[in-house]
C-alpha positions in Angstrom: -13.5 9.7 14.1 -14.4 6.1 13.6 -17.3 4.6 15.5 -17.6 0.8 15.9 -20.6 -1.1 17.1 -20.5 -4.9 17.8 -23.4 -7.3 17.7 -24.1 -11.0 17.6 -23.0 -12.0 21.0 -25.0 -14.4 23.2 -25.1 -17.7 25.0 -24.1 -20.8 23.2 -23.2 -24.4 24.2 -19.8 -25.7 23.7 -19.2 -26.9 20.2 -21.7 -24.3 18.8 -21.2 -21.3 16.7 -21.7 -17.5 16.8 -21.2 -14.8 14.2 -20.1 -11.4 15.5 -20.5 -8.3 13.4 -18.8 -5.0 13.8 -20.5 -2.1 12.0 -18.2 0.9 11.4 -18.8 4.5 10.5 -16.3 6.7 8.9 -15.1 7.6 5.4 -11.8 5.9 5.8 -13.1 2.6 7.0 -11.9 0.7 3.9 -8.3 1.8 4.7 -8.4 0.7 8.3 -6.9 -2.6 9.4 -9.4 -4.2 11.9 -9.0 -6.5 14.8 -11.0 -8.4 17.3 -9.9 -8.7 21.0 -11.6 -10.3 23.9 -11.4 -9.9 27.7 -12.6 -12.3 30.4 -13.3 -11.1 33.9 -10.1 -10.7 35.8 -7.9 -11.3 32.8 -6.0 -9.0 30.4 -7.3 -8.2 27.0 -6.3 -10.9 24.5 -5.8 -10.7 20.7 -8.2 -12.8 18.7 -7.9 -12.0 15.0 -7.2 -9.2 12.6 -7.6 -8.4 8.9 -5.7 -5.9 6.7 -7.2 -2.9 5.1 -7.7 -4.8 1.8 -8.9 -8.0 3.4 -6.1 -9.8 1.8 -4.2 -10.7 5.0 -5.6 -12.2 8.1 -4.0 -13.0 11.5 -5.2 -15.3 14.3 -4.3 -16.1 17.8 -3.1 -19.7 18.2 -5.9 -20.3 20.5 -8.6 -19.7 17.9 -6.8 -20.7 14.7 -8.8 -23.1 12.7 -12.0 -22.3 14.6 -12.5 -18.6 14.0 -12.6 -16.7 10.7 -12.3 -12.9 10.3 -13.5 -11.2 7.2 -14.6 -7.8 6.0 -16.9 -6.2 3.6 -15.7 -2.7 2.9 -18.8 -1.9 0.8 -20.9 -2.6 3.8 -18.5 -1.2 6.4 -18.6 -4.4 8.4 -16.2 -6.8 9.9 -17.2 -10.3 10.8 -15.9 -12.8 13.2 -17.3 -16.3 12.6 -16.7 -18.4 15.6 -17.1 -22.2 15.3 -16.4 -25.1 17.7 -16.7 -22.7 20.6 -15.2 -23.7 24.0 -16.0 -22.4 27.5 -12.6 -20.7 27.5 -13.9 -18.5 24.7 -16.2 -16.8 27.1 -15.4 -13.1 27.2 -16.4 -9.7 26.0 -15.4 -9.4 22.4 -14.5 -6.0 21.0 -13.6 -4.8 17.5 -11.0 -2.2 16.9 -9.7 -0.1 14.1 -6.2 1.2 13.1 -6.4 4.8 12.1 -3.1 5.2 10.3 -0.4 3.3 8.6 0.8 0.2 10.4 3.2 -2.7 10.2 1.4 -6.1 10.0 3.1 -7.5 13.1 1.6 -4.7 15.2 -1.9 -5.9 14.7 -1.4 -8.5 17.5 -1.2 -5.7 20.1 -3.8 -3.5 21.7 -1.5 -0.5 21.3 -1.8 -0.6 17.5 -5.5 0.3 17.5 -7.0 3.8 17.7 -10.8 3.1 17.9 -12.7 0.6 19.9 -16.3 -0.6 20.1 -18.2 -1.2 23.3 -18.0 -4.9 23.1 -20.5 -7.8 23.0 -20.7 -10.6 25.5 -20.0 -14.2 24.4 -20.8 -16.9 26.9 -20.0 -20.5 26.1 -21.6 -23.1 28.5 -20.1 -26.5 29.1 
């Protein structure tokens, strides 16, 4: 069983930056592809970014490409989402998620690919 805990959310003005961290427990963490999703009130959960088990491949939603960067440090069992040039539309609860088994890279864009989820951290971007 993999447990994920997010941190780093908060209130920031438009144009600012936040760094979200996801701390993971579990012996197989380094073999898990990881993703970040977000959900705003009244809206469906939206893919944000993902990183392969090796960290060699990254994937981004068009809405955040060029502004957000996902990375991982397997030695520290952490996944980072660096968010720059934040916009009010980025306001949401951000959750990290882990894939438990083998996967095909294209599946990482979808909620259904993930087996474990953190509780989420609130990000609010003011205008």
